[in-house]
FIMI-107610 format. One record per residue (C-alpha): y, z, x; residue in one letter. Coordinates in pm, 1 decimal, always signed. Each point is the difference from the previous one (the first is absolute). Example, Ala and Ser with C-alpha at 12.3 -4.5 7.8 and 13.67 -1.06 7.14 Angstrom:
<recs>
- y, z, x, rest
- -450.0, +780.0, +1230.0, A $
- +344.0, -66.0, +137.0, S $
</recs>
This chain:
<recs>
- y, z, x, rest
- -1131.0, -9602.3, +2749.2, X $
- -228.3, +282.0, +100.1, X $
- +92.3, +248.6, +270.7, X $
- -273.3, +195.8, +166.9, X $
- -25.7, +292.5, +235.0, X $
- -292.3, +85.8, +226.8, X $
- -237.4, +284.9, -63.2, X $
- -311.2, +131.7, +167.0, X $
- -215.5, -220.5, -224.7, X $
- +202.5, -317.1, +6.7, X $
- +301.8, -69.8, -216.9, X $
- +62.6, +189.0, -316.3, X $
- +293.6, -88.3, -217.8, X $
- +58.9, +1.6, -370.8, X $
- +250.6, -88.8, -267.7, X $
- +335.6, +152.4, -77.9, X $
- -15.8, -25.2, -377.6, X $
- +294.4, +8.2, -238.3, X $
- +72.2, +328.2, -175.2, X $
- -59.9, -114.5, -353.6, X $
- -157.1, -341.7, -30.8, X $
- -212.8, -11.2, +313.7, X $
- +219.7, -269.9, +157.7, X $
- +77.5, -7.5, +371.8, X $
- +320.7, +166.0, +120.4, X $
- +174.0, -46.7, +335.5, X $
- -158.4, +177.6, +294.0, X $
- +164.3, +327.3, +92.5, X $
- +110.5, +8.4, +365.5, X $
- -164.8, +239.7, +241.4, X $
- +172.8, +337.2, +28.0, X $
- +57.7, +233.0, +286.6, X $
- -94.7, -42.2, +361.0, X $
- -363.0, +98.2, -33.7, X $
- -306.7, -205.7, -78.1, X $
- +72.4, -321.3, -188.5, X $
- -32.8, +43.7, -375.5, X $
- -5.9, -318.2, -203.5, X $
- -67.6, -86.6, -360.4, X $
- -17.5, -378.8, +9.4, X $
- +77.4, -214.5, -304.3, X $
- -225.6, -288.9, -88.2, X $
- -146.4, -153.5, -316.2, X $
- -332.9, +181.9, +19.8, X $
- -65.6, +109.2, -362.8, X $
- -116.1, +347.7, -104.4, X $
- -376.2, +25.6, -31.2, X $
- -163.2, +25.4, -341.6, X $
- -150.2, +330.7, +111.3, X $
- +354.1, +137.8, +27.3, X $
- +95.8, -93.6, -355.6, X $
- -111.0, +308.6, -191.1, X $
- +285.7, -17.3, -253.5, X $
- +288.8, -229.0, -84.4, X $
- +330.9, +58.0, +179.4, X $
- +283.8, +151.8, -202.0, X $
- +323.2, -186.4, -59.2, X $
- +235.0, -42.8, +292.8, X $
- +267.0, +200.0, -184.2, X $
- -221.9, +308.1, +13.3, X $
- -23.9, -34.1, +378.9, X $
- +377.4, +46.9, +18.7, X $
- -63.5, +364.8, -83.0, X $
- -171.9, +28.5, +337.9, X $
- +285.9, -161.9, +188.7, X $
- +123.4, +328.9, +147.2, X $
- -348.0, +71.5, +137.4, X $
- +68.4, -271.5, +257.5, X $
- +301.4, +140.8, +189.6, X $
- +266.6, -222.8, +147.6, X $
- +112.9, +54.3, +360.3, X $
- -241.5, +290.5, +51.3, X $
- -214.6, -126.9, +281.6, X $
- -267.1, +248.5, +102.6, X $
- +16.6, +199.0, -324.8, X $
- -266.0, +67.2, -260.8, X $
- -18.6, +218.0, -312.5, X $
- -161.7, +323.1, -107.2, X $
- -108.9, +16.1, -365.5, X $
- -29.0, +286.9, -244.0, X $
- -320.6, +200.1, -37.0, X $
- -238.6, -256.1, +152.5, X $
- +128.2, +76.8, +349.1, X $
- -20.7, +373.1, -73.0, X $
- -372.8, -13.7, -84.2, X $
- -200.4, +143.9, +296.6, X $
- -241.1, -294.2, +2.6, X $
- -85.7, -9.6, +372.1, X $
- -233.1, +206.5, +213.9, X $
- +130.5, +23.4, +355.5, X $
- -314.9, +51.4, +202.1, X $
- -222.1, -224.9, +208.8, X $
- -301.7, +111.8, -205.7, X $
- +73.0, -189.1, -321.5, X $
- -344.1, -155.2, -50.2, X $
- -257.6, +162.0, -224.4, X $
- -360.3, -81.4, -88.9, X $
- +4.4, +206.2, -318.4, X $
- +265.6, +9.0, -268.6, X $
- +279.7, +251.6, +38.8, X $
- +312.1, +47.9, -211.1, X $
- +312.4, +135.8, +166.5, X $
- +202.9, +216.1, -240.5, X $
- +364.9, +84.3, +63.2, X $
- +273.8, +158.1, -209.9, X $
- +362.6, -86.8, +58.6, X $
- +346.5, +7.8, -157.0, X $
- +250.4, -278.8, -52.6, X $
- +341.1, +32.5, -163.8, X $
- -101.1, +332.1, -151.4, X $
- -323.7, -129.8, -154.2, X $
- -350.6, +108.9, +101.1, X $
- -275.7, -250.6, +75.6, X $
- -366.6, +16.6, +90.8, X $
- -140.6, -278.8, +214.8, X $
- -367.0, -94.4, +30.3, X $
- -40.3, -253.1, +281.8, X $
- -328.5, -190.2, +12.8, X $
- -97.8, -204.9, +308.9, X $
- -61.1, -374.6, +5.3, X $
- -349.5, -143.9, +43.9, X $
- +31.2, -238.1, +297.8, X $
- -255.7, -224.2, +170.6, X $
- +48.2, +19.9, +378.2, X $
- -189.5, -147.1, +297.9, X $
- -159.5, +344.5, +37.4, X $
- -108.1, +3.2, -364.2, X $
- +149.5, +118.1, -330.9, X $
- +231.7, +300.7, +3.6, X $
- +226.8, +192.5, -231.5, X $
- +343.3, -6.6, +162.0, X $
- +308.2, +206.8, -81.9, X $
- +339.5, -166.4, +57.0, X $
- +161.1, +131.2, +318.9, X $
- +270.9, -78.0, +254.2, X $
- -98.5, -367.1, +30.4, X $
- +31.9, -48.4, -376.1, X $
- +329.9, +192.6, -2.8, X $
- +145.8, -237.5, +259.6, X $
- -134.1, -309.7, -178.3, X $
- +155.0, +109.9, -332.0, X $
- +334.7, +66.8, +167.7, X $
- -8.6, -347.0, +157.5, X $
- -89.4, -159.0, -336.1, X $
- +294.6, +174.6, -168.3, X $
- +228.9, -123.5, +277.3, X $
- -130.1, -355.8, -38.6, X $
- +71.0, +17.5, -373.0, X $
- +350.5, +141.0, +42.3, X $
- +99.0, -244.7, +275.1, X $
- -174.3, -289.5, -182.4, X $
- -232.2, -68.0, +291.6, X $
- -279.8, -18.8, -256.4, X $
- +5.0, -201.2, -320.3, X $
- +87.5, +247.4, -276.1, X $
- -67.4, -70.9, -365.7, X $
- +30.8, +198.9, -320.3, X $
- -284.4, -81.3, -234.7, X $
- -53.7, +111.6, -355.8, X $
- -185.3, -32.1, -327.7, X $
- +172.9, -40.4, -333.0, X $
- -95.9, +359.2, -80.9, X $
- +239.3, +123.5, +269.8, X $
- -256.2, +46.5, +277.0, X $
- +184.5, -65.2, +326.7, X $
- -130.5, -30.0, +354.4, X $
- +185.0, -51.2, +326.1, X $
- -198.6, -232.9, +222.7, X $
- +32.2, -74.5, +371.9, X $
- -151.9, -309.4, +163.3, X $
- -17.1, -23.1, +379.8, X $
- -230.3, -75.6, +289.7, X $
- -175.1, +251.8, +219.7, X $
- +188.1, -126.5, +304.3, X $
- +335.2, +54.3, -172.0, X $
- -93.0, +359.9, -71.8, X $
- -139.2, +39.2, +351.9, X $
- +327.0, -120.5, +153.0, X $
- +209.9, +235.7, -212.7, X $
- -215.6, +294.3, +104.9, X $
- +12.8, -101.0, +365.9, X $
- +378.8, -39.6, +7.7, X $
- +116.9, +203.4, +298.2, X $
- +278.2, +251.0, -59.9, X $
- +144.0, +268.4, +230.2, X $
- -202.0, +320.3, -27.2, X $
- +117.5, +358.3, +46.0, X $
- -60.1, -32.7, +373.8, X $
- +205.0, -317.6, +23.6, X $
- -302.8, -226.7, +47.7, X $
- -68.1, -292.8, -230.0, X $
- -293.3, +76.6, -226.6, X $
- -183.5, -179.9, -277.7, X $
- -313.6, +48.5, -206.9, X $
- -259.0, -251.1, +119.5, X $
- -302.8, -58.5, -222.4, X $
- -265.2, -270.5, -3.4, X $
- +0.3, -231.2, -300.6, X $
- -335.8, +145.9, -105.8, X $
- +146.7, +353.7, +13.5, X $
- +296.5, -100.5, -215.3, X $
- -229.9, -167.3, -251.5, X $
- -219.2, +309.8, -14.4, X $
- +310.5, +215.9, -55.3, X $
- +96.0, -215.6, -299.3, X $
- -352.5, +36.7, -140.2, X $
- +13.6, +376.0, +47.6, X $
- +331.6, +14.0, -187.1, X $
- -151.7, -200.8, -283.5, X $
- -322.3, +199.9, -13.7, X $
- +137.7, +352.6, +42.2, X $
- +76.4, +151.0, -340.2, X $
- +305.1, +214.1, -73.3, X $
- -55.6, +213.1, -310.7, X $
- +313.9, +186.7, -102.9, X $
- +8.4, +280.1, -259.8, X $
- +323.8, +127.7, -152.8, X $
- +145.0, +147.9, -318.1, X $
- +157.0, -239.9, -248.0, X $
- +166.6, +148.8, -309.3, X $
- -225.5, +304.9, +16.4, X $
- -314.1, -208.4, +41.3, X $
- -218.3, -52.7, +304.5, X $
- +28.7, -360.9, +114.4, X $
- -172.1, -194.4, +276.6, X $
- +82.5, -323.2, +181.7, X $
- -254.4, -171.5, +226.0, X $
- +25.9, -307.0, +219.6, X $
- -67.4, -129.3, +348.8, X $
- +278.1, +44.0, +255.7, X $
- +24.7, -378.4, -34.5, X $
- -86.6, -110.9, -352.1, X $
- -156.2, -332.9, +96.4, X $
- -98.4, -187.5, +314.2, X $
- -70.1, -371.5, +43.5, X $
- -119.1, -180.2, +313.8, X $
- -31.1, -369.0, +83.9, X $
- -120.6, -98.4, +348.6, X $
- +10.7, -370.4, +78.3, X $
- -122.3, -181.8, +307.5, X $
- +254.8, -252.4, +124.9, X $
- -2.3, -242.4, +288.4, X $
- +171.4, +248.0, +229.8, X $
- -138.5, +333.9, -111.2, X $
- -32.6, +218.5, -306.0, X $
- +266.8, +60.9, -260.1, X $
- -33.7, +341.3, -165.1, X $
- +201.8, +33.8, -319.0, X $
- +27.0, +337.5, -167.1, X $
- +151.7, +112.4, -325.5, X $
- +41.4, +357.2, -123.3, X $
- +143.2, +157.9, -312.9, X $
- +194.8, +321.8, +44.7, X $
- -99.2, +331.7, -154.0, X $
- +132.8, +32.3, -360.0, X $
- +215.8, +300.7, +92.4, X $
- +166.0, -195.0, +280.3, X $
- +66.0, -290.5, -236.8, X $
- +135.2, +238.5, -265.8, X $
- +242.3, +156.9, +249.5, X $
- +117.9, -342.9, +117.6, X $
- +55.7, -121.7, -357.6, X $
- +196.6, +318.8, -75.9, X $
- +193.9, -55.2, +324.4, X $
- -105.9, +346.9, +117.1, X $
- -9.6, -70.9, +371.9, X $
- +210.8, +81.4, +305.2, X $
- +70.1, -175.2, +328.0, X $
- -158.1, +123.4, +322.5, X $
- +22.3, -119.8, +360.0, X $
- -344.6, -157.4, +35.5, X $
- +15.7, -64.8, +373.9, X $
- +104.4, +355.1, +82.8, X $
- -274.3, +126.6, -232.0, X $
- -269.0, -214.5, +161.8, X $
- +114.4, +97.8, +350.0, X $
- -106.3, +360.5, -64.2, X $
- -342.8, +56.3, +160.6, X $
- -146.3, +257.8, -239.9, X $
- -75.0, -36.6, -373.1, X $
- +143.3, +349.2, -58.3, X $
- +328.3, -102.6, +164.0, X $
- +13.8, -309.7, -223.4, X $
- -75.6, +209.8, -307.2, X $
- +281.0, +248.1, +74.7, X $
- +246.3, -281.2, +72.0, X $
- -90.8, -174.5, -326.0, X $
- +30.6, +327.3, -191.5, X $
- +343.9, +71.2, +147.8, X $
- +124.5, -351.9, -76.9, X $
- -122.0, +3.4, -358.7, X $
- +64.8, +358.5, -111.8, X $
- +290.9, +137.2, +204.6, X $
- +265.3, -196.4, -191.2, X $
- +264.8, +274.6, +41.1, X $
- -7.1, -4.0, +381.1, X $
- +334.5, +46.4, +175.8, X $
- +117.8, -77.2, +349.8, X $
- +38.5, +263.7, +266.6, X $
- +297.7, +227.4, +41.2, X $
- +105.1, +236.7, +275.7, X $
- -131.6, +345.6, -78.9, X $
- +49.3, +319.4, +197.1, X $
- -361.2, -10.1, +118.1, X $
- -13.5, -368.8, +79.4, X $
- +9.9, -354.6, -138.2, X $
- -224.9, -35.7, -302.2, X $
- +1.8, -139.8, -354.7, X $
- +128.2, +236.8, -268.9, X $
- -318.4, -52.9, -199.6, X $
- -361.7, -3.3, +109.6, X $
- -317.8, -133.3, -157.5, X $
- -272.3, +256.8, -64.7, X $
- -361.2, -80.0, +83.0, X $
- -287.3, +247.4, -22.9, X $
- -346.4, -15.7, +152.1, X $
- -181.4, +5.0, -334.6, X $
- +187.8, -312.6, -110.1, X $
- -93.3, -171.8, +325.6, X $
- -368.3, +88.8, -42.5, X $
- -14.7, -104.3, -366.1, X $
- +208.7, -315.3, +7.0, X $
- +9.9, -159.5, +346.4, X $
- -368.3, -80.3, +58.5, X $
- -38.0, +209.4, +318.3, X $
- -312.3, +211.1, +29.6, X $
- +10.5, +367.7, -86.5, X $
- -107.6, +176.4, +320.3, X $
- -197.5, +322.5, +11.1, X $
- +289.4, +161.5, +184.4, X $
- +342.5, -50.1, -157.8, X $
- +157.7, +17.9, +344.5, X $
- -155.2, -338.9, +81.8, X $
- +165.6, -155.6, -305.3, X $
- +329.8, +166.2, +90.9, X $
- -24.5, -146.6, +349.6, X $
- -66.2, -341.9, -155.3, X $
- +314.1, +25.1, -214.6, X $
- +207.6, +111.2, +299.0, X $
- -121.0, -303.0, +193.9, X $
- +99.8, -234.2, -284.9, X $
- +344.7, +162.3, -23.8, X $
- +51.2, -37.2, +373.7, X $
- -99.7, -365.1, -39.1, X $
- +260.8, -45.3, -275.7, X $
- +265.7, +163.0, +215.9, X $
- -78.0, -235.3, +290.6, X $
- +22.2, -296.3, -240.8, X $
- +346.8, +108.8, -113.4, X $
- -109.6, +84.6, -354.9, X $
- +70.6, +372.7, +43.7, X $
- +281.3, +150.9, +207.3, X $
- -72.6, +24.7, +373.0, X $
- -230.2, +278.2, +113.3, X $
- +163.3, +220.5, +268.9, X $
- -188.0, +6.7, +327.8, X $
- -240.5, +291.2, +19.6, X $
- +47.6, +85.0, -369.7, X $
- -291.8, -35.1, -240.6, X $
- +226.1, +79.0, -295.2, X $
- +344.6, +139.5, -61.3, X $
- +323.8, -38.6, -189.4, X $
- +117.4, -273.3, +235.7, X $
- -326.9, -193.7, -12.9, X $
- -165.7, -226.7, -256.7, X $
- -167.7, +280.7, -194.1, X $
- -30.2, +373.6, -56.6, X $
- -351.9, +137.1, -34.4, X $
- -96.9, +309.3, -194.8, X $
- -365.6, +111.3, +20.0, X $
- -174.4, +147.0, -302.8, X $
- -224.6, +298.9, +71.6, X $
- -295.6, +134.7, -195.5, X $
- -115.2, +357.3, -54.2, X $
- -46.1, +214.2, +306.9, X $
- -345.5, -16.0, +157.9, X $
- -56.6, +275.3, +251.0, X $
- +369.5, +33.2, +73.4, X $
- +57.2, -374.8, +34.9, X $
- +136.9, -224.9, -271.0, X $
- -157.6, -347.8, +13.0, X $
- +210.9, -313.7, -42.2, X $
- -90.3, -164.5, -330.6, X $
- +278.2, -255.1, -24.5, X $
- +345.1, -107.7, +106.9, X $
- +321.8, -142.2, -140.9, X $
- +232.6, -238.9, +182.1, X $
- +361.6, -84.4, -72.1, X $
- +59.9, -349.9, +137.7, X $
- +340.7, -130.5, +106.7, X $
- +37.1, -379.5, -23.5, X $
- +205.3, -192.9, +253.7, X $
- +324.3, -173.6, -95.8, X $
- -186.3, -329.2, +39.8, X $
- -255.2, +95.6, -266.0, X $
- +270.0, +147.1, -225.3, X $
- +190.9, -329.5, +18.3, X $
- -315.9, -188.7, -101.0, X $
- -48.5, +238.5, -294.2, X $
- +362.7, -42.2, -109.6, X $
- -30.4, -378.8, +12.2, X $
- -325.8, +18.7, -197.5, X $
- +176.0, +218.7, -259.7, X $
- +279.5, -255.7, -36.4, X $
- -244.8, -290.2, -20.9, X $
- -204.7, +174.4, -268.6, X $
- +309.6, +104.6, -197.7, X $
- +134.3, -355.3, -2.5, X $
- -342.8, -135.0, -95.8, X $
- -43.1, +239.5, -292.9, X $
- +351.5, -71.5, -127.2, X $
- -104.7, -361.9, -45.9, X $
- -271.6, +105.0, -244.3, X $
- +61.3, +20.0, -376.6, X $
- +187.2, +326.7, -55.7, X $
- +112.9, +10.0, +364.6, X $
- -91.4, +361.2, +67.4, X $
- +203.0, +153.1, +281.6, X $
- -244.7, +278.1, +80.0, X $
- -332.7, -59.8, +175.3, X $
- -274.0, +11.9, -262.4, X $
- -298.7, +225.4, +19.6, X $
- -300.9, -228.6, -1.6, X $
- -142.9, +143.6, -320.3, X $
- -55.5, -335.6, -161.6, X $
- -266.1, -105.9, +250.2, X $
- -272.3, +135.4, -228.6, X $
- +97.6, -229.0, -285.2, X $
- +48.4, -292.8, +237.3, X $
- -327.0, +67.3, +177.2, X $
- -178.0, +1.2, -333.3, X $
- +141.4, -345.1, -74.8, X $
- -73.2, -123.2, +351.1, X $
- -361.0, +114.5, +0.5, X $
- -90.8, -49.6, -365.2, X $
</recs>
């Protein structure tokens, strides 16, 4: 039996395929109180265009079992390195007529990386353009990850005999549209979602496939380079039916994302709280806190107020290099942008409450320290800033639960390591994934 849901262009519904053999699995019930999200089960077979490689044995899919959390409604995952790559350009002017390459340098887990981001060549109603991935693509990728984790999309692990592995997601545009549009309480208490037309979502997927991420790093004293689209592959099948158009889509995740998932190097994050944040910088800071601040502790009563014993340090140069925000001519504008994002996080309950009338202070969500340059005519210009962020008890509890979940997951692996592993093996895994 086929269940359908209305869209702007008719009815658009696709298969919920089995994880290993492409067989139908029971439909997952809708979650939450927002827009209906359904992944209907029916005997519609996978298209030949989707069969790029043979599926691996079902026993190998058991290794991914922990990627699909039980009893964690509204949660997604962050993954090592891939999420840290500054692959988005947060500006409304992302289209180009001539080729440009955006170069960024960033650090992750003590290693240095150089990113060269090349735009995607996209045909639009206004003509062909070169388009950098931006906020729309960021939101679409977050929704795709959530669909994979919550099994709202058909997830499959595919591989060649040589060890080449790909994680594939099959879904319809309307399914992805409904996930994006799910309304959640925003920082102002109002219900908010991310509404996009089906054509905009499809273009975002094409941008993610066409935009090239070229990553340079040192490997055993040698200069190495890894290059791929943000999405490795993209397939589209649009079929006219008696009651509208059915738009099936299939994507293959970036090799670094697949490598991290196979190594079980991922952490839980509250997806709905993340998506309720209005600014991409606020989402980036929240994601960074959730993934990196694993030693966070709850608040205690101090002489100068209620605050956590430990803070998380964030500096302006890291924000400019790794978040995707534009580097302004005046650093004060970037500092104001960071302050706004931190205030947003405080209102959302991610950081401790901000005292009324206080921009920063020991009792608030952060302490700000400006960095001054050399004196110019008696005045020292501001050239940077450093913030110490204080997470709320709510966020600390989420981090603690993510620590426990990851510890238990890693103990199930051969060797059962008790300590969180540094994701050093991604380079070897990525080589196998992309070879």
